[in-house]
LOGUSE-393290 format. One line per 5 residues: for each residue x, y, z of C-alpha. Coordinates in steps of 0.02 Angstrom, whole numbers. Layout:
BEGIN
X:Y:Z | ...
***
This chain:
BEGIN
155:93:-815 | 318:106:-907 | 464:161:-801 | 567:226:-947 | 608:410:-956
471:462:-1076 | 345:377:-962 | 415:466:-810 | 408:634:-900 | 231:604:-962
173:559:-786 | 254:714:-712 | 173:832:-838 | 3:751:-814 | 22:761:-624
72:946:-628 | -74:986:-745 | -199:904:-630 | -122:990:-479 | -151:1155:-568
-335:1108:-591 | -327:1113:-782 | -395:993:-912 | -293:959:-1068 | -382:1089:-1176
-363:1231:-1050 | -180:1189:-1019 | -143:1179:-1205 | -229:1346:-1239 | -134:1435:-1100
33:1363:-1159 | 0:1399:-1342 | 3:1215:-1390 | -118:1104:-1482 | -224:985:-1379
-156:841:-1483 | 23:895:-1449 | -4:901:-1261 | -95:734:-1268 | 53:656:-1360
172:720:-1225 | 62:653:-1084 | 47:483:-1168 | 236:467:-1191 | 233:476:-1381
350:627:-1383 | 520:561:-1333 | 602:729:-1296 | 495:887:-1294 | 582:1051:-1334
648:1151:-1188 | 539:1298:-1241 | 384:1187:-1233 | 431:1129:-1058 | 459:1310:-1004
285:1360:-1067 | 205:1215:-975 | 303:1254:-817 | 239:1434:-821 | 59:1376:-846
71:1247:-706 | 157:1367:-586 | 309:1255:-560 | 454:1304:-449 | 624:1312:-531
669:1148:-446 | 518:1062:-521 | 560:1136:-692 | 741:1077:-678 | 677:903:-642
569:905:-798 | 719:955:-903 | 825:818:-827 | 691:690:-863 | 692:743:-1045
881:736:-1055 | 962:607:-1169 | 1061:527:-1030 | 903:501:-927 | 809:429:-1075
943:297:-1090 | 927:248:-906 | 835:89:-952 | 682:7:-882 | 763:-85:-739
713:-19:-567 | 776:-80:-399 | 697:-30:-234 | 773:-69:-64 | 686:59:49
571:-74:118 | 561:-251:51 | 670:-287:-101 | 580:-249:-264 | 647:-275:-439
548:-227:-594 | 576:-213:-780 | 460:-95:-873 | 340:-104:-726 | 337:-294:-719
399:-368:-556 | 550:-485:-574 | 582:-618:-442 | 769:-620:-402 | 755:-807:-368
818:-905:-219 | 850:-843:-44 | 1036:-833:-82 | 1003:-727:-237 | 894:-608:-136
1040:-588:-14 | 1166:-557:-153 | 1059:-429:-244 | 1015:-345:-79 | 1197:-324:-30
1246:-260:-202 | 1099:-139:-202 | 1147:-67:-32 | 1301:12:-115 | 1251:45:-296
1392:83:-418 | 1520:26:-288 | 1611:-141:-295 | 1569:-266:-158 | 1708:-387:-115
1687:-574:-134 | 1727:-591:50 | 1584:-477:100 | 1463:-572:-12 | 1520:-740:56
1501:-677:235 | 1323:-621:199 | 1278:-789:124 | 1360:-882:270 | 1257:-782:395
1096:-839:310 | 1145:-1020:283 | 1323:-1087:302 | 1303:-1204:153 | 1283:-1050:41
1448:-972:91 | 1571:-1056:-28 | 1667:-975:-170 | 1602:-1098:-300 | 1422:-1069:-251
1448:-880:-253 | 1493:-878:-437 | 1347:-994:-475 | 1223:-888:-378 | 1282:-728:-461
1265:-808:-633 | 1086:-859:-593 | 1046:-685:-530 | 1116:-606:-687 | 1006:-720:-793
856:-662:-692 | 895:-483:-742 | 928:-532:-924 | 768:-448:-993 | 851:-279:-965
982:-322:-1095 | 861:-380:-1226 | 748:-229:-1207 | 877:-93:-1192 | 1033:-165:-1276
1129:-119:-1120 | 1266:-206:-1026 | 1224:-322:-885 | 1187:-218:-726 | 1291:-339:-619
1472:-333:-674 | 1630:-421:-617 | 1764:-311:-536 | 1942:-356:-483 | 1886:-378:-303
1708:-441:-323 | 1547:-382:-405 | 1458:-217:-434 | 1278:-164:-469 | 1283:-23:-596
1127:86:-608 | 1082:266:-644 | 1013:379:-508 | 839:357:-581 | 842:167:-572
870:148:-385 | 755:217:-250 | 899:254:-131 | 983:362:-264 | 817:447:-302
794:479:-116 | 965:560:-101 | 940:664:-258 | 775:732:-190 | 853:769:-20
996:863:-103 | 873:968:-204 | 770:999:-46 | 924:1063:44 | 967:1178:-100
789:1245:-101 | 798:1274:87 | 963:1365:68 | 878:1477:-62 | 734:1507:62
610:1423:-56 | 530:1333:90 | 375:1275:-3 | 481:1186:-133 | 595:1115:2
448:1048:102 | 374:964:-52 | 540:886:-101 | 572:821:75 | 396:746:78
425:663:-91 | 589:589:-30 | 515:523:133 | 369:444:37 | 493:327:-50
522:234:114 | 405:86:133 | 493:14:286 | 668:-30:345 | 790:-65:202
781:-244:134 | 645:-288:258 | 609:-474:257 | 781:-535:200 | 869:-629:338
1030:-554:405 | 1004:-374:352 | 912:-309:505 | 1077:-275:594 | 1188:-246:442
1296:-89:468 | 1243:-11:303 | 1059:-40:340 | 1078:38:512 | 1169:186:434
1028:209:307 | 899:210:446 | 1000:344:536 | 1010:442:373 | 820:428:352
786:490:528 | 903:637:503 | 807:686:347 | 644:671:443 | 713:799:567
757:917:422 | 585:894:345 | 502:931:513 | 606:1089:534 | 554:1157:364
372:1112:396 | 381:1201:564 | 449:1357:480 | 295:1354:367 | 176:1318:512
132:1147:438 | 147:1052:601 | 4:934:564 | 87:881:402 | 234:800:492
154:754:659 | 103:574:614 | 274:542:536 | 366:606:690 | 257:503:806
294:346:703 | 483:375:699 | 489:422:883 | 401:259:927 | 532:164:826
680:250:912 | 630:295:1089 | 799:379:1127 | 820:486:971 | 827:660:1048
820:760:885 | 663:668:830 | 581:695:999 | 630:879:996 | 546:898:826
395:802:890 | 379:921:1039 | 382:1072:922 | 251:993:807 | 137:952:953
153:1126:1027 | 123:1205:857 | -34:1099:840 | -101:1164:1005 | -50:1012:1110
70:1094:1233 | 32:972:1374 | 71:824:1261 | 234:907:1207 | 289:932:1388
242:753:1428 | 354:692:1286 | 501:785:1363 | 466:718:1538 | 456:537:1479
615:551:1375 | 711:640:1513 | 674:498:1635 | 714:367:1503 | 883:447:1464
926:452:1648 | 876:271:1684 | 946:190:1526 | 1097:298:1483 | 1130:397:1641
1126:554:1535 | 1040:723:1536 | 943:792:1387 | 1054:858:1247 | 1052:1046:1210
936:1024:1059 | 804:934:1164 | 824:1055:1310 | 804:1204:1192 | 643:1131:1120
579:1107:1298 | 614:1289:1340 | 525:1348:1182 | 371:1248:1229 | 375:1308:1410
388:1489:1357 | 256:1464:1223 | 378:1523:1090 | 317:1399:959 | 216:1505:837
43:1438:797 | -40:1492:636 | -218:1554:652 | -269:1414:538 | -164:1259:512
-232:1159:366 | -210:972:378 | -153:909:211 | -239:748:163 | -87:665:88
-32:492:141 | -192:444:232 | -186:271:152 | -136:118:254 | 32:42:210
46:-42:41 | 62:-231:28 | 239:-276:-25 | 195:-455:-76 | 36:-416:-175
-10:-562:-287 | -131:-587:-430 | -287:-484:-467 | -207:-423:-629 | -372:-403:-723
-457:-310:-581 | -304:-201:-550 | -293:-157:-735 | -478:-111:-735 | -455:5:-587
-299:87:-657 | -363:109:-834 | -541:156:-786 | -482:293:-671 | -377:372:-810
-526:419:-919 | -558:606:-909 | -732:676:-939 | -770:842:-857 | -958:816:-873
-961:640:-801 | -1004:588:-624 | -871:537:-501 | -803:363:-546 | -849:238:-410
-788:58:-400 | -862:-66:-277 | -744:-211:-239 | -848:-356:-173 | -825:-535:-119
-833:-653:29 | -737:-629:192 | -550:-655:172 | -549:-637:-17 | -431:-486:-17
-545:-337:-52 | -452:-215:59 | -282:-275:-4 | -334:-240:-184 | -408:-68:-145
-257:-11:-45 | -132:-79:-171 | -224:2:-317 | -230:167:-222 | -43:163:-191
-10:120:-374 | -112:271:-427 | -21:383:-302 | 150:323:-360 | 100:362:-538
68:542:-487 | -121:532:-500 | -244:602:-372 | -108:715:-305 | -228:827:-208
-247:695:-73 | -297:520:-25 | -431:492:106 | -461:325:191 | -586:261:319
-635:91:388 | -825:101:395 | -832:-55:507 | -980:-125:411 | -926:-298:467
-841:-278:635 | -869:-310:819 | -913:-125:839 | -1063:-37:765 | -1043:28:586
-960:199:577 | -1080:345:566 | -1051:435:399 | -1079:602:486 | -927:573:598
-826:518:446 | -872:680:359 | -810:779:508 | -645:685:505 | -625:707:317
-662:893:329 | -529:916:462 | -405:821:354 | -450:935:209 | -409:1087:315
-578:1143:380 | -562:1206:561 | -663:1107:687 | -763:1260:738 | -822:1282:558
-890:1104:540 | -1080:1110:555 | -1176:986:663 | -1293:914:530 | -1239:776:413
-1318:862:262 | -1221:1022:291 | -1059:927:316 | -1087:831:154 | -1117:994:61
-953:1070:123 | -863:906:86 | -924:906:-95 | -875:1088:-113 | -700:1055:-43
-669:915:-168 | -752:992:-321 | -624:1013:-459 | -490:925:-355 | -402:762:-395
-429:660:-238 | -438:473:-206 | -560:412:-73 | -555:233:-6 | -712:182:90
-666:14:164 | -782:-117:238 | -948:-33:197 | -1112:-103:262 | -1251:-15:167
-1279:111:28 | -1338:242:154 | -1168:233:238 | -1069:280:82 | -1186:397:-13
-1146:552:94 | -960:517:68 | -964:523:-123 | -886:683:-192 | -942:778:-345
-844:790:-507 | -759:663:-618 | -583:714:-566 | -600:619:-402 | -605:430:-380
-694:322:-250 | -647:142:-208 | -771:49:-96 | -752:-124:-21 | -896:-225:48
-948:-404:77 | -1123:-355:26 | -1183:-313:-149 | -1213:-126:-148 | -1338:-44:-265
-1255:122:-307 | -1308:210:-467 | -1166:224:-591 | -1044:119:-489 | -945:-23:-565
-936:-183:-464 | -782:-295:-462 | -829:-461:-383 | -668:-547:-329 | -654:-735:-356
-538:-847:-259 | -358:-861:-318 | -316:-970:-466 | -211:-1123:-419 | -57:-1037:-491
-87:-878:-389 | -116:-979:-231 | 46:-1076:-255 | 139:-913:-291 | 74:-841:-127
140:-993:-33 | 308:-981:-123 | 329:-799:-73 | 269:-823:105 | 351:-989:148
499:-993:29 | 519:-1060:-146 | 633:-1203:-94 | 511:-1280:30 | 360:-1262:-83
443:-1322:-243 | 510:-1475:-152 | 332:-1538:-120 | 224:-1500:-272 | 89:-1630:-234
72:-1580:-52 | 68:-1397:-103 | -76:-1428:-224 | -170:-1520:-86 | -143:-1375:35
-205:-1252:-96 | -366:-1351:-117 | -389:-1372:71 | -379:-1183:89 | -510:-1161:-47
-385:-1042:-130 | -447:-908:-9 | -308:-779:22 | -344:-767:209 | -339:-957:229
-178:-968:127 | -98:-833:236 | -143:-932:393 | -72:-1093:321 | 87:-1003:268
107:-927:440 | 92:-1101:516 | 229:-1168:402 | 346:-1021:435 | 330:-1045:623
375:-1230:604 | 530:-1235:492 | 561:-1420:528 | 387:-1472:470 | 347:-1513:290
199:-1460:186 | 145:-1642:185 | 144:-1642:376 | 23:-1496:377 | -88:-1574:243
-96:-1737:340 | -143:-1642:498 | -282:-1549:408 | -354:-1706:329 | -351:-1791:499
-445:-1651:587 | -576:-1609:458 | -498:-1466:362 | -421:-1295:389 | -568:-1227:488
-545:-1361:622 | -364:-1416:601 | -271:-1261:660 | -313:-1162:815 | -262:-996:736
-358:-1035:576 | -512:-1087:671 | -515:-926:772 | -473:-806:631 | -582:-885:496
-729:-913:612 | -719:-733:672 | -722:-671:493 | -867:-783:444 | -962:-744:606
-973:-561:558 | -1061:-606:395 | -1173:-735:477 | -1230:-617:615 | -1284:-488:487
-1419:-610:426 | -1596:-627:489 | -1649:-785:582 | -1727:-867:428 | -1578:-822:320
-1464:-901:450 | -1571:-1058:447 | -1560:-1064:257 | -1371:-1046:264 | -1353:-1188:388
-1464:-1298:279 | -1354:-1264:127 | -1204:-1329:223 | -1285:-1501:226 | -1299:-1511:36
-1164:-1593:-73 | -997:-1503:-80 | -1001:-1484:-269 | -1157:-1374:-260 | -1344:-1376:-288
-1482:-1325:-407 | -1565:-1165:-343 | -1740:-1224:-389 | -1714:-1374:-274 | -1679:-1260:-125
-1794:-1115:-166 | -1963:-1197:-191 | -2064:-1036:-178 | -2041:-849:-197 | -1999:-822:-13
-1863:-954:-3 | -1795:-888:-168 | -1785:-717:-85 | -1686:-792:58 | -1567:-876:-64
-1542:-715:-161 | -1503:-627:2 | -1363:-752:36 | -1296:-723:-139 | -1298:-534:-108
-1201:-563:52 | -1072:-666:-47 | -1106:-816:63 | -1166:-915:-89 | -1077:-921:-257
-1171:-922:-421 | -1072:-1039:-533 | -1200:-1043:-674 | -1384:-1002:-689 | -1431:-1175:-623
-1280:-1212:-516 | -1247:-1130:-348 | -1126:-1181:-211 | -1044:-1133:-48 | -859:-1102:-40
-770:-1251:37 | -730:-1161:200 | -902:-1079:211 | -981:-1252:193 | -870:-1317:336
-923:-1165:437 | -1107:-1198:402 | -1089:-1380:455 | -1005:-1324:616 | -1152:-1206:649
-1273:-1351:627 | -1174:-1456:749 | -1166:-1312:874 | -1354:-1287:860 | -1392:-1471:886
-1277:-1483:1036 | -1365:-1344:1134 | -1476:-1406:1278 | -1628:-1313:1213 | -1605:-1394:1042
-1591:-1567:1118 | -1748:-1545:1221
***
């Protein structure tokens, strides 16, 4: 997705059209435009639509004046020249050019860019930059190295010059250096712009617009600023930004309370209150949201706990704002709407900041979901693969990408179906009840039967643009009741088992390529350590079988032992028989993941799997193993469970770690007393 202005404008118009429940033809007819003209605007081929065209579309889509003003600004010449560079600091540091992620380089360059990005368009002194480098590693904090590191960082950002014929975003100032960006290129500036517009809307008593703008601003935060870069957790500017964020959360909660949308902000307030257990304004807003949601006892309990905490830790009494909220709850003065719909936005788990690889699969999900056909069935993608391959990571990341692009704006639903878990698989009927409540159906109106719930669920989502993620599915019967009707929705399913769903597309995930595996280690462990030992790194990649879960475990081991080398870990693994046996954490986590797949098999299928572990590591000919129709059925079952990989028609094999697991099962079986007797 292009991040230039025409791309932003196109995305906004497409998002507003879908929110209005219109296809391109209906929208064009109502606005007096040709279908081709609207299509050109939505595909970014019209650089700057006329203001009159934007006004017609705004009237058709029912936009507030704030939303219309934003469309006009996006079409403005100054905005179109903003360039394709985008820097995000509200969470881990992200740098992209035209949607492609750019690695800032070394640890020192991350620190430099992070500090410059904390105060965009303001000069940062050389002394401040040197102090930040010194705090990370004293050897970085010299004047000569500073100039060298800045030069390297500027070269990393060089593509922005070639593409846009613009000046270098990092410039030299009399006192130091400055990052120069527009307000559309930096998520902190976008956040502040949205908050300013929300405050103006609130002052004009346009509370619906204010609530939406506050929600959009809050959604930009993926975590604490510059999360993951050493030295910034206690930086004064970072701490000030966190305070600014929490103050905006309080404003957002106040507007939502005025609208009776307590449930909309309740999870956010609970999360922020847990992060700052002494923030009285946040806790006051949380008490109001709980009381407005019918949880008066919980609201009073919040006050009691905080009152005692303030007394014991600060020797202070509750501030007037908190005391006033307590009195409102006691007197039952918090108005409760007769029906408080729960908006289904932001139900997705957190996105993965260090997502790696899967470019082909991600492109297929993003492009396939963009095809509009009103007469088609709901698009369904089943993401399959063995345990630890990264199915959930891909589904969640793709869902967040789609949400950031303004698609499926009517809501995102998520559920872990626990198909492979220590607990029993989740009953789809209970999932339907949860989804219906999230879609705004009162509990008393949810019928007891699964069929009736499914009918209401399909009716609620018909004609909407909603994204549903059904994670960790066990069987077709578990997901079928959860499929909506209508092609405007999208369903992403993950499962270790091959699911036979009519009309669904299956994406079977392979292991990482060697390059992707090494990139994961570089990001997780640090480029300097990994690049210093290329041979040992390649050995570690192969020992992990290029399985993302195994690589993550190995990386965690290296991070926790900064004095150890990659070669030390490789030597340890070779000496103990591999990753499954060489690390206590790896053994427990990998075995637990593989156990869930193994236990789903029948006794004869388990026996077949153990037998396959005794065959050569490079694979086997299926006809050698499956000598009759029944044993062939057992082998096919293992393939369907993604415990056996089909390399070619006549070449099957077990993944390296699955083979080690199968051998361990054989040894465990032989060591039991009943087996020995």
